[in-house]
N, C-alpha and C positions, 0 to 999 in steps of 0.2 A: 299361301292361298288364303284369301280373305273370306269373310263371311258372305260377301256379295257374290263371290264366284262359286259358292257351294250350290249343288243341285238340290232344289226343293221338290220333293216328290209328293208332298201333301199326304192326305189320309188314304188309307186303303186297308183292306183286311189282310191279316197274315195268311201266307200260303198254307199254313197248317189248317185253316178253315176248309180249304179245298180237300185236304187229306181226310179231315173229319167227315166231310160230305161223302167222300168216296167210301169211307167205312160204313156210314149209315145206309147208303144205297146198296152197298155190297151185302150187308146183313139182311136187308130186305130181300135181295136176290136169293139169299140162302133160305129165308123163311118161306118163300113161295113154294119151292119143291117139298119142303117139310109138310106143308098143308095138304099136299097130295099123297103123302106117305112115303116119299123117296128119302130114305135116311142114309143108306150106305154111300151112294154116289155124292150126296150132298156133303156129308161130313168128311169123307175121305179125299175127295177131289176139289169140290167147289169152295168149301170154307178156307182151306189153306191157300188156294189161288186168290181168293178175295183178299186175304191178309197180306199176301205177297204184293198184290196190286197197290194196297195202301202204302206199303213200304217203298215200292219202286214203281210208280205209275208210268214211267217211260219204258218199262221192260215189256217183254212178251206176255207177262202175267195177265193184263187186262184182256188180251185176245183170248187167252185160255178161259177166262171167266165167261166171255161171250159164247165160246164154243161149247163149254161144258153145260152152261145154262140151256143152250139150245138143244143139246142132246138129251138132257134130263127132261126138258119139256116135251120133246118128241116121243120119248120112250114112256113117259108117265101116263099118258091118256090117249083116248081115241079121237076126240073132237079137237081139231086144230084151233077152233075159236072158243074154247072153254075159257072161263074167267081167269084162271091162273095164267094162261098164256097171254091173254090180253093185258094183264097186269105186268107180266114179266118183260114184255117187249119194251115199253117205255122205261122201265127200270134199267134194263141192260143198256139201252141207248143212253140214258143219263149217266150211267156208270162209265161208259165209253167216252162220252164228252168230258166228264170231270177228270178222268185219267189223262186225257189228251191235254187239257188245260194245265193240270198239276205237273205233268211231265215236261211242259214247255217252260215252266217257271223255275229258274235255277235255285237250288238250295232250299233250306227250311226257314230262313230268316227273311225271305223276300216278302213283298207286299203286293197285293193285287187290287186294282181299282175296279169297282163294279162296272164302270163304263167300258172297261176292256172286255167284260163278259157279255155285253149286250148283243153283239153279232152272233155269238155262239148260242145264246138263249133264243134269239129269233129263229135261227136255223133249226134248233131243237124243236121249237113249237111248230114250225112249218112241216117238218118231217112227221111229227106226231099227228098233225091235222090231216096230212095226206094218208097216213096209215089208218086213221079212224075212218076216212072216207072209203078206203079200200075194204076195210072190214065191213062197213055198212053195205057196200056193193056186193061183197061175197055173201053176206047174210040174205040178201033179197034174191039172189040167183037161185034157180031151181037146183035141187040136189041130184037129179037124174042127168041123163045125157043132154047136152046142150044142142040147140038147133044149129044147123050149119051156118045160117046167116049170123047168129050171135057169135059163133067161133070166128067167122070172117071179120066181123066188126072188131072183135078183141085183137085179132092179129094186126089189123090196120092201126088200131089204137096203140098197140105195142110198138109198131114200126114208127109211128108218129112220136112217141116218147123217146125212142132211140135217136131220131133225127133232132129233136129239141136238145137232147143232151149233147150231141155232137156239135150242134150250132152254138150252144152255151160255152163249150170248151174252146171253140175257135174265137169267140168274142173276147175272151180273156186274153 
């Protein structure tokens, strides 16, 4: 094999950078429940699951982090739109995306090009923008019983979203 036949991959960041990002985001996910005073569930269940996710991002451990973080957030407080939850949602989503990317890259000596992460970053930002719009919409809605017309509009909107999702799945 000559030097001309060799595959040139160019520059890229080591896959260990993704694992480090998983660790940093995972520690942030651990810190948020600690701010609310949840220590037992955080240290006994969440922290080991985060560490297992860093070690094996393609395992079921990242799903465990998502579930445990959601349960801790649900149990910790009354208001579903409190700041801790609004911080935890994008952190958990970023953790999930990073684990998916790191789990798809083989080994620990591989390299990842930033261009390869562009599509995932765009989807992440789109989902977070939609989530922010939903939070703003929920904040402006009245806290009491909704009017029947508003409920009907919401059901029609939900059916429309379902139809768009079905249509997008068929287009692919």
